[in-house]
C-alpha positions as CSV (number, residue, x, y, z in Angstrom):
1,X,18.2,-57.7,48.8
2,X,17.3,-55.2,45.9
3,X,18.4,-51.9,47.6
4,X,22.1,-53.4,47.9
5,X,22.0,-54.3,44.3
6,X,20.5,-51.2,43.6
7,X,23.9,-49.8,45.2
8,X,26.1,-52.0,43.8
9,X,24.9,-51.5,40.1
10,X,25.7,-47.7,40.5
11,X,29.5,-48.4,41.3
12,X,29.8,-50.5,38.1
13,X,29.1,-47.3,36.3
14,X,31.9,-46.2,34.3
15,X,32.7,-42.6,34.3
16,X,31.3,-40.1,31.6
17,X,28.4,-42.0,31.4
18,X,24.6,-42.3,32.8
19,X,21.4,-45.2,33.1
20,X,18.1,-44.8,33.5
21,X,15.9,-46.3,36.6
22,X,14.7,-48.9,34.6
23,X,17.5,-49.9,33.0
24,X,18.6,-50.6,36.8
25,X,15.6,-52.4,37.3
26,X,15.6,-54.8,33.9
27,X,19.1,-55.6,35.1
28,X,18.3,-56.6,38.2
29,X,15.5,-58.5,37.3
30,X,12.4,-57.3,36.3
31,X,11.9,-53.8,34.6
32,X,8.6,-52.3,36.2
33,X,10.9,-52.1,39.6
34,X,11.8,-48.6,37.8
35,X,10.1,-46.8,40.6
36,X,10.7,-48.3,43.3
37,X,14.7,-48.1,42.3
38,X,14.0,-44.2,42.3
39,X,12.7,-45.1,45.8
40,X,16.1,-46.7,46.6
41,X,18.5,-44.0,45.3
42,X,16.3,-41.5,47.4
43,X,17.7,-42.8,50.1
44,X,21.0,-43.4,49.5
45,X,23.3,-43.1,52.3
46,X,26.5,-42.6,50.8
47,X,26.0,-40.4,47.5
48,X,30.2,-40.3,47.4
49,X,30.7,-44.0,47.0
50,X,27.2,-44.6,45.3
51,X,27.0,-42.0,42.4
52,X,23.1,-41.7,41.6
53,X,23.7,-38.5,39.5
54,X,24.3,-40.4,36.7
55,X,20.4,-41.8,36.8
56,X,18.1,-40.4,34.7
57,X,14.8,-41.6,33.0
58,X,14.1,-43.2,30.4
59,X,14.1,-39.9,28.3
60,X,17.6,-38.8,29.4
61,X,16.0,-36.5,31.9
62,X,18.1,-35.3,35.0
63,X,15.4,-35.6,38.4
64,X,13.7,-32.6,39.3
65,X,13.8,-34.1,42.6
66,X,17.7,-35.2,43.0
67,X,17.9,-36.3,46.6
68,X,21.8,-34.8,46.8
69,X,21.1,-31.4,46.2
70,X,18.4,-30.8,43.7
71,X,18.4,-30.5,39.9
72,X,21.5,-28.4,39.6
73,X,23.9,-30.3,41.3
74,X,22.8,-33.7,39.4
75,X,23.9,-31.4,35.8
76,X,27.2,-30.0,36.8
77,X,28.5,-33.5,38.3
78,X,27.4,-34.9,35.2
79,X,29.2,-32.0,33.4
80,X,31.9,-32.6,35.4
81,X,32.5,-36.1,34.3
82,X,32.3,-34.5,30.4
83,X,28.8,-35.8,30.3
84,X,26.4,-32.7,27.8
85,X,23.5,-31.6,29.9
86,X,21.2,-29.7,27.5
87,X,17.8,-27.9,28.6
88,X,18.3,-30.6,31.7
89,X,18.7,-34.0,29.2
90,X,21.8,-36.3,28.2
91,X,22.0,-37.6,25.0
92,X,21.5,-41.5,25.5
93,X,22.7,-42.5,22.1
94,X,25.9,-40.6,23.4
95,X,26.0,-41.3,27.0
96,X,24.2,-44.4,28.3
97,X,26.2,-47.1,29.5
98,X,25.3,-50.5,27.6
99,X,27.0,-53.6,28.9
């Protein structure tokens, strides 16, 4: 089931790294599922176990509608891992997880 695969993918993102919605979708079989990935993350049943705060858009921007506390919470969690956030965006060249 796609939902389970999305959550399992989140558990493999190393500390100090982010991924994009499209990156998750592509890794799971179809880059066009990026919107579905976002919808799945909005229903995250266990944010402590599944770190959806590590997911940003294709430009590195944080989510204005981050489901687990808003954009300020997402920024704070990323920064707590040493990820630099400037104007609510992350430098993907520096912080994107590449397998």
